[in-house]
C-alpha positions, 0 to 999 in steps of 0.5 A: 108806551115809555120804558118807565111805564112798561117797567111800572106795569111789569112790577105792578103785581109784585108791588100789589102783593108786597104792599098788601103783605106789609099792610097785613103783617103790620095789622097783625103785629099792631093788634098783638104787640101794641093795641092788646099788649100796651093798650090794655089797662086791666080795668073796666075801661078796657070793655069799651076801649078795646072794641073802639080801638079795633073798630078804628083799626078796621077802618084804617085797614080798609082805607089803606087797602083802598089807597093801595088798590086804587094807586096800582090800577088805572081806573077813572074817577067814575069807575073808582067811585062805582067800585068803592060802594060795591058790597063784595069788595067791601066785605072781602077787604073787611074780612081780610082785615078782621082775619089778621086782627083775630090772628094777632089777638090769638098770638097775643093770648098765646104769648101772654099765656106762655109768659104767665107760665114762665113767670109762674115757673120762675116764681116757683123756682125762687120759692123753692130756692127760698125753702131750700135756703130756709132748710139750710139755715134751720139745719145750721141753727140746730147744729149750732144749738147741739154743739155748745150743749155737748161742748160745755158738758164734754169739756167739763168732763175732760177737765175732770177726767184728765187727772183721774181717768186719762184714757176716758179723757182721750176717748172723750176728745176723739168723740167730741172731735168727730162731732165737731168735724161733722158740725163743720162739714158743708152737708147737702140737703140730705145725709146718709143715715149711717153717717148721722148714726156715727154721731149718735154713737159719739153722743151716747158714748160721751154721755156714758163717759160723763155718767160713769157708764150708768145710763140705761140705753137700748141702742138698736140699728137695722140698716138693710139699706145702707144708702138711705138718706135723711135731712140732717139733724133730725135724728140727732135732735131726737137723741139729744132730747133723750139726754136733755129731758130724760131720766136714764138712771132707772134700770126698769125703764131704759131709754130706747133708740131704734133705727131701721131701714128697708128698701121701702121705709126708714123707721126711727123710734125713741122712748125715755122716762121723763126727768120730772126733776128738771129745773127747766121744762121742755118747750118742745120747740125742737120737736115742732121744728122737726115737724116743720122741716119734715113737712117742707121736705117730705110732704106726704111721704112721712109720718111723725108723732110724739106722745106720752104712753105708759109713763114714757115719752115716745117719738116715731118717724116713718119715711116712705122711701120709694115714693121719694125716689124720682124715676129717671127720664 
């Protein structure tokens, strides 16, 4: 026996194992990444195409197994023909091929499931980002709506008061400066209620200056939790509506602005006598916008209502604060 034959005979078990390893791994990845991943069309044709391809795949696997087995054994043609039709080797070979095909199919299903969840997560993140961008755009739009209204009325008052009441003109300028500075800030999605209440006070003072302190307003704040936050412009919109659409000259029916915060709730209530003599009727778009923004941001953690009761227009907003706080991981 030659040295080449001895070396070949010694390497035969390794070659037998190596070639079958390559065949099994190739069957696994062909099933998972080619036949199922690229061969499916998500149509009715897949019901007959996929089983047909799998049958062909098993047939090819069986033929290649025979080629590897016979090429590494020293069988005569008669012995090979006899072994070819024995049921036990046939069943064993077919089962091994089916096993790796099933394993590849399971891998494909797991991979597809994870990929679907990943794409859904990315889509969810993108949708949330769009919602956040929408909230920011709405916030900026409302901020822009409030400021021109205040700016025009306040500048008109300052022009009048500069000659006759310079002290009040100076106060109006400082109050307006505070509001405009607030408008130019790059706020996050939420803002401290105490920060927005500063602007509420500025708005009240400016309107009192304009009407020579004749407006009847009960402004009440009870902040036991100074760190409570709210999405911007909600409170300012409710206050602005009082001055735009309310009658604040009746002593018997003063407007009311009530803000209270505890560890569990933030409550905002307003009420005012409607001004029926106004030339422009309220379209309530500001209130509808508030409802939309609250629903987008707070989901089920809030209650917002507005109605006419006892000839007064009333609004109420209650936020459940504890459910908004996420536990630390």
